[in-house]
TORKOL-4160 file (C-alpha; in steps of 0.2 Angstrom, whole numbers, padded with zeros to 4 digits, m for minus):
285
<pt num="1" X="m0084" Y="0544" Z="0055"/>
<pt num="2" X="m0099" Y="0556" Z="0057"/>
<pt num="3" X="m0090" Y="0574" Z="0061"/>
<pt num="4" X="m0099" Y="0590" Z="0065"/>
<pt num="5" X="m0085" Y="0600" Z="0076"/>
<pt num="6" X="m0069" Y="0596" Z="0065"/>
<pt num="7" X="m0064" Y="0590" Z="0048"/>
<pt num="8" X="m0052" Y="0577" Z="0041"/>
<pt num="9" X="m0046" Y="0574" Z="0025"/>
<pt num="10" X="m0033" Y="0564" Z="0018"/>
<pt num="11" X="m0023" Y="0568" Z="0002"/>
<pt num="12" X="m0006" Y="0561" Z="m0005"/>
<pt num="13" X="m0002" Y="0554" Z="0012"/>
<pt num="14" X="m0005" Y="0572" Z="0025"/>
<pt num="15" X="m0021" Y="0571" Z="0033"/>
<pt num="16" X="m0028" Y="0587" Z="0036"/>
<pt num="17" X="m0038" Y="0590" Z="0053"/>
<pt num="18" X="m0047" Y="0606" Z="0057"/>
<pt num="19" X="m0055" Y="0612" Z="0071"/>
<pt num="20" X="m0073" Y="0616" Z="0065"/>
<pt num="21" X="m0083" Y="0627" Z="0076"/>
<pt num="22" X="m0078" Y="0644" Z="0068"/>
<pt num="23" X="m0091" Y="0654" Z="0077"/>
<pt num="24" X="m0085" Y="0651" Z="0094"/>
<pt num="25" X="m0067" Y="0652" Z="0090"/>
<pt num="26" X="m0066" Y="0634" Z="0089"/>
<pt num="27" X="m0069" Y="0632" Z="0107"/>
<pt num="28" X="m0067" Y="0615" Z="0113"/>
<pt num="29" X="m0083" Y="0604" Z="0118"/>
<pt num="30" X="m0085" Y="0584" Z="0123"/>
<pt num="31" X="m0090" Y="0583" Z="0104"/>
<pt num="32" X="m0074" Y="0589" Z="0098"/>
<pt num="33" X="m0062" Y="0579" Z="0109"/>
<pt num="34" X="m0072" Y="0562" Z="0105"/>
<pt num="35" X="m0071" Y="0567" Z="0088"/>
<pt num="36" X="m0051" Y="0570" Z="0088"/>
<pt num="37" X="m0048" Y="0554" Z="0097"/>
<pt num="38" X="m0058" Y="0544" Z="0085"/>
<pt num="39" X="m0048" Y="0555" Z="0071"/>
<pt num="40" X="m0030" Y="0550" Z="0078"/>
<pt num="41" X="m0035" Y="0533" Z="0081"/>
<pt num="42" X="m0040" Y="0532" Z="0063"/>
<pt num="43" X="m0024" Y="0540" Z="0056"/>
<pt num="44" X="m0014" Y="0528" Z="0066"/>
<pt num="45" X="m0021" Y="0513" Z="0058"/>
<pt num="46" X="m0022" Y="0520" Z="0041"/>
<pt num="47" X="m0005" Y="0516" Z="0030"/>
<pt num="48" X="m0012" Y="0529" Z="0017"/>
<pt num="49" X="m0007" Y="0543" Z="0031"/>
<pt num="50" X="0009" Y="0547" Z="0031"/>
<pt num="51" X="0008" Y="0564" Z="0042"/>
<pt num="52" X="m0006" Y="0573" Z="0051"/>
<pt num="53" X="m0007" Y="0593" Z="0051"/>
<pt num="54" X="m0018" Y="0602" Z="0063"/>
<pt num="55" X="m0028" Y="0616" Z="0062"/>
<pt num="56" X="m0043" Y="0629" Z="0065"/>
<pt num="57" X="m0056" Y="0635" Z="0054"/>
<pt num="58" X="m0056" Y="0654" Z="0053"/>
<pt num="59" X="m0047" Y="0667" Z="0063"/>
<pt num="60" X="m0043" Y="0655" Z="0077"/>
<pt num="61" X="m0034" Y="0639" Z="0081"/>
<pt num="62" X="m0043" Y="0636" Z="0096"/>
<pt num="63" X="m0051" Y="0647" Z="0110"/>
<pt num="64" X="m0049" Y="0634" Z="0125"/>
<pt num="65" X="m0064" Y="0627" Z="0132"/>
<pt num="66" X="m0081" Y="0631" Z="0128"/>
<pt num="67" X="m0087" Y="0640" Z="0145"/>
<pt num="68" X="m0102" Y="0647" Z="0137"/>
<pt num="69" X="m0115" Y="0639" Z="0150"/>
<pt num="70" X="m0104" Y="0648" Z="0165"/>
<pt num="71" X="m0095" Y="0640" Z="0180"/>
<pt num="72" X="m0107" Y="0628" Z="0182"/>
<pt num="73" X="m0103" Y="0618" Z="0168"/>
<pt num="74" X="m0087" Y="0612" Z="0176"/>
<pt num="75" X="m0095" Y="0604" Z="0191"/>
<pt num="76" X="m0112" Y="0598" Z="0198"/>
<pt num="77" X="m0111" Y="0596" Z="0219"/>
<pt num="78" X="m0101" Y="0591" Z="0231"/>
<pt num="79" X="m0107" Y="0574" Z="0232"/>
<pt num="80" X="m0103" Y="0570" Z="0214"/>
<pt num="81" X="m0087" Y="0577" Z="0214"/>
<pt num="82" X="m0082" Y="0566" Z="0226"/>
<pt num="83" X="m0089" Y="0552" Z="0217"/>
<pt num="84" X="m0082" Y="0556" Z="0203"/>
<pt num="85" X="m0064" Y="0561" Z="0207"/>
<pt num="86" X="m0055" Y="0546" Z="0204"/>
<pt num="87" X="m0062" Y="0539" Z="0190"/>
<pt num="88" X="m0062" Y="0558" Z="0180"/>
<pt num="89" X="m0052" Y="0558" Z="0164"/>
<pt num="90" X="m0049" Y="0576" Z="0159"/>
<pt num="91" X="m0055" Y="0577" Z="0138"/>
<pt num="92" X="m0040" Y="0588" Z="0135"/>
<pt num="93" X="m0030" Y="0573" Z="0141"/>
<pt num="94" X="m0039" Y="0560" Z="0130"/>
<pt num="95" X="m0033" Y="0570" Z="0114"/>
<pt num="96" X="m0016" Y="0573" Z="0120"/>
<pt num="97" X="m0015" Y="0555" Z="0124"/>
<pt num="98" X="m0023" Y="0549" Z="0107"/>
<pt num="99" X="m0008" Y="0561" Z="0100"/>
<pt num="100" X="0006" Y="0555" Z="0107"/>
<pt num="101" X="0001" Y="0536" Z="0105"/>
<pt num="102" X="m0001" Y="0539" Z="0088"/>
<pt num="103" X="0012" Y="0533" Z="0076"/>
<pt num="104" X="0012" Y="0546" Z="0063"/>
<pt num="105" X="0021" Y="0564" Z="0066"/>
<pt num="106" X="0008" Y="0576" Z="0070"/>
<pt num="107" X="0010" Y="0595" Z="0065"/>
<pt num="108" X="0001" Y="0609" Z="0072"/>
<pt num="109" X="m0001" Y="0624" Z="0061"/>
<pt num="110" X="m0007" Y="0637" Z="0074"/>
<pt num="111" X="m0017" Y="0649" Z="0063"/>
<pt num="112" X="m0023" Y="0661" Z="0076"/>
<pt num="113" X="m0029" Y="0662" Z="0095"/>
<pt num="114" X="m0023" Y="0645" Z="0106"/>
<pt num="115" X="m0027" Y="0648" Z="0124"/>
<pt num="116" X="m0030" Y="0635" Z="0138"/>
<pt num="117" X="m0035" Y="0618" Z="0131"/>
<pt num="118" X="m0030" Y="0627" Z="0112"/>
<pt num="119" X="m0013" Y="0627" Z="0116"/>
<pt num="120" X="m0010" Y="0613" Z="0128"/>
<pt num="121" X="m0017" Y="0600" Z="0114"/>
<pt num="122" X="m0002" Y="0604" Z="0104"/>
<pt num="123" X="0010" Y="0599" Z="0115"/>
<pt num="124" X="0011" Y="0581" Z="0111"/>
<pt num="125" X="0012" Y="0585" Z="0093"/>
<pt num="126" X="0030" Y="0583" Z="0084"/>
<pt num="127" X="0031" Y="0599" Z="0078"/>
<pt num="128" X="0022" Y="0617" Z="0081"/>
<pt num="129" X="0020" Y="0632" Z="0066"/>
<pt num="130" X="0011" Y="0648" Z="0074"/>
<pt num="131" X="0006" Y="0664" Z="0067"/>
<pt num="132" X="0017" Y="0676" Z="0074"/>
<pt num="133" X="0003" Y="0687" Z="0078"/>
<pt num="134" X="m0007" Y="0672" Z="0087"/>
<pt num="135" X="m0012" Y="0676" Z="0105"/>
<pt num="136" X="m0006" Y="0659" Z="0116"/>
<pt num="137" X="m0008" Y="0657" Z="0135"/>
<pt num="138" X="m0008" Y="0644" Z="0148"/>
<pt num="139" X="m0022" Y="0653" Z="0158"/>
<pt num="140" X="m0028" Y="0642" Z="0171"/>
<pt num="141" X="m0022" Y="0649" Z="0184"/>
<pt num="142" X="m0032" Y="0665" Z="0181"/>
<pt num="143" X="m0049" Y="0654" Z="0180"/>
<pt num="144" X="m0045" Y="0644" Z="0197"/>
<pt num="145" X="m0040" Y="0629" Z="0187"/>
<pt num="146" X="m0025" Y="0619" Z="0184"/>
<pt num="147" X="m0017" Y="0615" Z="0168"/>
<pt num="148" X="m0023" Y="0599" Z="0161"/>
<pt num="149" X="m0021" Y="0588" Z="0144"/>
<pt num="150" X="m0005" Y="0580" Z="0152"/>
<pt num="151" X="0002" Y="0597" Z="0151"/>
<pt num="152" X="0014" Y="0596" Z="0166"/>
<pt num="153" X="0024" Y="0583" Z="0158"/>
<pt num="154" X="0025" Y="0590" Z="0139"/>
<pt num="155" X="0029" Y="0608" Z="0144"/>
<pt num="156" X="0045" Y="0607" Z="0155"/>
<pt num="157" X="0052" Y="0594" Z="0143"/>
<pt num="158" X="0049" Y="0606" Z="0128"/>
<pt num="159" X="0054" Y="0623" Z="0134"/>
<pt num="160" X="0061" Y="0619" Z="0152"/>
<pt num="161" X="0055" Y="0620" Z="0170"/>
<pt num="162" X="0058" Y="0637" Z="0172"/>
<pt num="163" X="0050" Y="0644" Z="0157"/>
<pt num="164" X="0036" Y="0632" Z="0159"/>
<pt num="165" X="0034" Y="0640" Z="0178"/>
<pt num="166" X="0035" Y="0657" Z="0171"/>
<pt num="167" X="0019" Y="0652" Z="0157"/>
<pt num="168" X="0008" Y="0643" Z="0169"/>
<pt num="169" X="0011" Y="0652" Z="0187"/>
<pt num="170" X="0006" Y="0669" Z="0177"/>
<pt num="171" X="m0007" Y="0662" Z="0166"/>
<pt num="172" X="m0003" Y="0678" Z="0155"/>
<pt num="173" X="m0008" Y="0678" Z="0136"/>
<pt num="174" X="0005" Y="0682" Z="0124"/>
<pt num="175" X="0009" Y="0684" Z="0107"/>
<pt num="176" X="0021" Y="0669" Z="0097"/>
<pt num="177" X="0032" Y="0682" Z="0091"/>
<pt num="178" X="0037" Y="0690" Z="0108"/>
<pt num="179" X="0042" Y="0671" Z="0112"/>
<pt num="180" X="0050" Y="0665" Z="0099"/>
<pt num="181" X="0067" Y="0660" Z="0109"/>
<pt num="182" X="0056" Y="0650" Z="0120"/>
<pt num="183" X="0057" Y="0636" Z="0111"/>
<pt num="184" X="0039" Y="0630" Z="0111"/>
<pt num="185" X="0038" Y="0635" Z="0094"/>
<pt num="186" X="0048" Y="0628" Z="0078"/>
<pt num="187" X="0041" Y="0641" Z="0067"/>
<pt num="188" X="0035" Y="0659" Z="0070"/>
<pt num="189" X="0027" Y="0666" Z="0052"/>
<pt num="190" X="0016" Y="0677" Z="0046"/>
<pt num="191" X="m0004" Y="0671" Z="0048"/>
<pt num="192" X="m0006" Y="0667" Z="0029"/>
<pt num="193" X="0010" Y="0656" Z="0029"/>
<pt num="194" X="0006" Y="0644" Z="0042"/>
<pt num="195" X="m0003" Y="0631" Z="0031"/>
<pt num="196" X="0008" Y="0634" Z="0018"/>
<pt num="197" X="0024" Y="0630" Z="0030"/>
<pt num="198" X="0016" Y="0615" Z="0040"/>
<pt num="199" X="0011" Y="0607" Z="0023"/>
<pt num="200" X="0028" Y="0610" Z="0016"/>
<pt num="201" X="0036" Y="0601" Z="0030"/>
<pt num="202" X="0022" Y="0587" Z="0030"/>
<pt num="203" X="0027" Y="0585" Z="0010"/>
<pt num="204" X="0046" Y="0583" Z="0016"/>
<pt num="205" X="0042" Y="0569" Z="0027"/>
<pt num="206" X="0030" Y="0561" Z="0017"/>
<pt num="207" X="0040" Y="0560" Z="0001"/>
<pt num="208" X="0056" Y="0556" Z="0007"/>
<pt num="209" X="0055" Y="0546" Z="0021"/>
<pt num="210" X="0050" Y="0527" Z="0029"/>
<pt num="211" X="0034" Y="0526" Z="0039"/>
<pt num="212" X="0043" Y="0513" Z="0050"/>
<pt num="213" X="0058" Y="0524" Z="0053"/>
<pt num="214" X="0047" Y="0540" Z="0055"/>
<pt num="215" X="0036" Y="0530" Z="0067"/>
<pt num="216" X="0051" Y="0521" Z="0078"/>
<pt num="217" X="0060" Y="0538" Z="0078"/>
<pt num="218" X="0045" Y="0546" Z="0086"/>
<pt num="219" X="0044" Y="0533" Z="0100"/>
<pt num="220" X="0062" Y="0533" Z="0103"/>
<pt num="221" X="0061" Y="0553" Z="0106"/>
<pt num="222" X="0046" Y="0553" Z="0116"/>
<pt num="223" X="0050" Y="0538" Z="0127"/>
<pt num="224" X="0069" Y="0543" Z="0130"/>
<pt num="225" X="0063" Y="0558" Z="0139"/>
<pt num="226" X="0058" Y="0545" Z="0153"/>
<pt num="227" X="0073" Y="0535" Z="0154"/>
<pt num="228" X="0087" Y="0539" Z="0168"/>
<pt num="229" X="0102" Y="0539" Z="0157"/>
<pt num="230" X="0107" Y="0538" Z="0141"/>
<pt num="231" X="0114" Y="0520" Z="0143"/>
<pt num="232" X="0096" Y="0513" Z="0143"/>
<pt num="233" X="0094" Y="0525" Z="0130"/>
<pt num="234" X="0108" Y="0517" Z="0120"/>
<pt num="235" X="0101" Y="0498" Z="0123"/>
<pt num="236" X="0084" Y="0503" Z="0115"/>
<pt num="237" X="0093" Y="0513" Z="0100"/>
<pt num="238" X="0105" Y="0499" Z="0098"/>
<pt num="239" X="0090" Y="0487" Z="0096"/>
<pt num="240" X="0079" Y="0498" Z="0085"/>
<pt num="241" X="0093" Y="0500" Z="0074"/>
<pt num="242" X="0099" Y="0481" Z="0071"/>
<pt num="243" X="0080" Y="0477" Z="0068"/>
<pt num="244" X="0079" Y="0492" Z="0055"/>
<pt num="245" X="0095" Y="0489" Z="0046"/>
<pt num="246" X="0087" Y="0470" Z="0041"/>
<pt num="247" X="0072" Y="0475" Z="0036"/>
<pt num="248" X="0066" Y="0482" Z="0015"/>
<pt num="249" X="0065" Y="0498" Z="0019"/>
<pt num="250" X="0083" Y="0500" Z="0025"/>
<pt num="251" X="0090" Y="0489" Z="0009"/>
<pt num="252" X="0078" Y="0501" Z="m0003"/>
<pt num="253" X="0084" Y="0517" Z="0006"/>
<pt num="254" X="0102" Y="0513" Z="0002"/>
<pt num="255" X="0100" Y="0506" Z="m0016"/>
<pt num="256" X="0089" Y="0522" Z="m0019"/>
<pt num="257" X="0106" Y="0532" Z="m0014"/>
<pt num="258" X="0118" Y="0523" Z="m0024"/>
<pt num="259" X="0106" Y="0525" Z="m0041"/>
<pt num="260" X="0102" Y="0543" Z="m0036"/>
<pt num="261" X="0084" Y="0542" Z="m0036"/>
<pt num="262" X="0069" Y="0543" Z="m0024"/>
<pt num="263" X="0066" Y="0530" Z="m0013"/>
<pt num="264" X="0050" Y="0519" Z="m0014"/>
<pt num="265" X="0047" Y="0514" Z="0003"/>
<pt num="266" X="0033" Y="0502" Z="0006"/>
<pt num="267" X="0034" Y="0496" Z="0025"/>
<pt num="268" X="0016" Y="0497" Z="0035"/>
<pt num="269" X="0016" Y="0505" Z="0053"/>
<pt num="270" X="0002" Y="0494" Z="0056"/>
<pt num="271" X="0010" Y="0477" Z="0050"/>
<pt num="272" X="0027" Y="0479" Z="0050"/>
<pt num="273" X="0033" Y="0486" Z="0066"/>
<pt num="274" X="0047" Y="0475" Z="0076"/>
<pt num="275" X="0038" Y="0463" Z="0089"/>
<pt num="276" X="0046" Y="0472" Z="0103"/>
<pt num="277" X="0035" Y="0488" Z="0100"/>
<pt num="278" X="0028" Y="0495" Z="0111"/>
<pt num="279" X="0041" Y="0493" Z="0122"/>
<pt num="280" X="0033" Y="0503" Z="0137"/>
<pt num="281" X="0016" Y="0502" Z="0144"/>
<pt num="282" X="0002" Y="0510" Z="0132"/>
<pt num="283" X="m0009" Y="0520" Z="0140"/>
<pt num="284" X="m0027" Y="0518" Z="0133"/>
<pt num="285" X="m0036" Y="0534" Z="0130"/>
């Protein structure tokens, strides 16, 4: 991939994605959007990638959409708006869905300010580690806009409807340390510890778990949220568990436990997922 506004590197099972526009506090652009969509597609297809960590270069994670060209950057006339309204797909949403569709766990290492799409893009990520002094804001209503990047689906499921309403309706900017109890963040740490903490969690996953088991658990957790009752979740849990217990990774997991040694899982998320996966209708990005 030819990357100009992001960086992507894979080492020892962990892919590190860096938003790379430090001179603009990593403000989100169409170029960054397309690069991120391609990166998460690549990570999903690469068996060498077990976990993805996303961070920002410099003092910010992402300061939101690049509005340097002013309000005209949002639209160009009534007729064009009418013609494009039905077909339009917001860029943050394309990135969110590419993360959501990725079979690998994704950890947000929010090293600094994350505002607008800078925070909504992290919602489909599985784990969020944030700098305690990072400024966070779902600021859309203060710009005459609405929440995007599928955040009206993700945010209430992560922190509950009432807290989501408070963040979105006020559009206020807050420091991460002031909302430790909100449930938005897994870990709130000093700024210089964000990457270290995120990488520590990534290492724990990459070194000790089955890639296929993690991919199935990720699917069960996210897609279970849309089921009507626990009975339907029970049926899919049972199907996945029955399939997994007859695979070589389960045999290796039990044997390594009995032999008191680290497991050597070998199954591929690209080639060895169950034939009923995915069991939901996938959305193309």
